[in-house]
C-alpha positions as CSV (number, residue, x, y, z in Angstrom):
1,M,113.3,141.4,194.8
2,L,110.9,138.6,195.6
3,K,111.9,135.0,196.0
4,V,109.8,132.8,193.8
5,N,110.7,129.1,193.4
6,N,114.3,129.6,194.6
7,S,114.8,132.4,192.1
8,Y,114.4,136.1,192.5
9,R,112.0,138.2,190.5
10,Q,112.6,141.9,190.5
11,R,109.7,144.3,190.7
12,P,109.9,147.0,188.1
13,L,110.8,150.4,189.5
14,G,107.7,152.0,188.0
15,L,105.5,149.4,189.7
16,S,107.3,150.0,193.0
17,I,106.7,153.8,192.8
18,L,103.1,153.3,191.7
19,C,102.5,150.9,194.6
20,M,103.9,153.3,197.2
21,I,101.8,156.1,195.9
22,A,98.7,153.9,195.9
23,F,99.5,152.6,199.4
24,V,99.5,156.2,200.7
25,Y,96.4,157.2,198.8
26,Y,94.3,154.2,199.7
27,G,95.7,153.9,203.2
28,L,94.8,157.5,204.0
29,L,91.3,157.1,202.6
30,T,90.8,154.0,204.6
31,L,91.8,155.8,207.8
32,V,89.7,158.8,207.0
33,F,86.6,156.7,206.6
34,L,87.4,154.5,209.6
35,S,87.7,157.7,211.7
36,G,84.3,158.7,210.2
37,L,82.9,155.6,211.7
38,I,84.2,156.5,215.1
39,F,83.4,160.2,215.0
40,S,80.2,160.1,213.0
41,T,78.2,162.4,215.2
42,G,80.7,165.3,214.9
43,I,81.2,164.8,211.2
44,N,77.4,164.6,210.6
45,D,77.0,168.0,212.4
46,I,79.7,169.6,210.3
47,I,78.3,168.3,207.0
48,N,74.8,169.4,207.9
49,T,76.0,172.8,209.0
50,Y,78.2,173.6,206.0
51,I,76.6,171.6,203.2
52,Q,72.8,172.1,203.6
53,Q,72.0,170.5,200.3
54,Y,73.1,167.1,201.6
55,E,71.0,166.6,204.7
56,L,72.4,163.3,205.9
57,S,71.0,161.2,208.7
58,R,73.5,159.7,211.2
59,S,72.6,156.1,210.0
60,R,73.2,157.0,206.3
61,L,76.5,158.6,207.2
62,L,77.5,155.5,209.2
63,L,76.6,153.3,206.2
64,I,78.6,155.5,203.8
65,N,81.6,155.4,206.1
66,L,81.3,151.6,206.6
67,V,81.0,150.8,202.9
68,A,83.8,153.2,201.9
69,S,86.2,152.1,204.6
70,F,85.6,148.4,203.7
71,L,86.1,149.0,199.9
72,F,89.1,151.3,200.4
73,G,90.6,148.6,202.7
74,I,90.0,146.0,200.0
75,S,91.7,148.3,197.5
76,F,94.7,148.6,199.9
77,W,94.8,144.8,200.1
78,G,94.8,144.7,196.3
79,I,97.7,147.1,196.2
80,Y,99.6,144.8,198.6
81,K,98.9,141.8,196.3
82,L,100.3,143.9,193.4
83,W,103.3,144.7,195.5
84,I,104.1,141.0,195.8
85,L,103.5,140.7,192.0
86,K,100.2,138.8,192.2
87,R,97.8,139.2,189.3
88,G,94.9,138.8,191.7
89,G,95.7,142.2,193.2
90,F,94.8,143.9,189.9
91,Y,91.4,142.2,189.9
92,I,90.8,143.1,193.5
93,L,91.7,146.7,192.9
94,L,89.6,146.8,189.7
95,T,86.6,145.3,191.5
96,S,86.7,147.5,194.6
97,S,87.2,150.7,192.5
98,T,84.3,149.8,190.3
99,L,82.1,149.2,193.3
100,L,83.1,152.5,194.8
101,I,82.2,154.3,191.5
102,I,78.9,152.4,191.3
103,S,78.1,153.4,194.9
104,Q,78.7,157.0,194.1
105,L,76.4,156.7,191.1
106,V,73.7,155.2,193.3
107,Q,74.0,158.0,195.8
108,G,73.9,160.6,193.0
109,A,77.0,162.3,194.2
110,I,80.0,161.6,192.0
111,N,83.4,162.6,193.2
112,W,85.2,163.4,190.0
113,F,88.6,163.6,191.7
114,Y,88.3,160.0,192.9
115,L,86.9,158.8,189.6
116,I,89.9,160.3,187.7
117,V,92.4,158.9,190.2
118,A,90.9,155.5,190.2
119,V,90.9,155.3,186.4
120,I,94.5,156.4,186.3
121,F,95.6,153.8,188.9
122,I,93.8,151.1,187.0
123,L,95.3,152.1,183.7
124,L,98.8,152.4,185.2
125,F,98.6,149.1,187.0
126,G,97.3,147.6,183.8
127,I,100.6,148.5,182.1
128,Y,102.4,146.0,184.4
129,F,99.7,143.3,184.2
130,K,101.8,141.0,182.1
131,R,104.7,141.2,184.6
132,L,102.4,139.8,187.3
133,K,102.1,136.1,187.9
134,F,98.8,134.3,188.2
135,K,98.5,132.3,191.4
136,K,95.6,131.8,193.8
137,T,97.7,132.3,197.0
């Protein structure tokens, strides 16, 4: 329950479960891409060894990891806002997911799994949109 104006608002159980799943998903992806920033040399060697069709330079791999870790971190923040029943969290998640999908289209390498999961999260969080309050804080 959340205390709002000296009264308690209860988060729906479905929204709580959805937020926990999204916390894990976006949190792990943020950590993976942050570790990609730290260990970019080793990851670059592995990618170039096993996936010869995607010959990536170290600077491009750093850019991909930087943008992805930033956008997944923003998505995680949006999930937190949804957890505390703020409508702005939905807009944050929608914007960061859209930017991630656009960045994949620009690179020419679409990850269908991420695309499907992102759309499912957006649709499921959209179900609870009317239960969220609109406030700028």
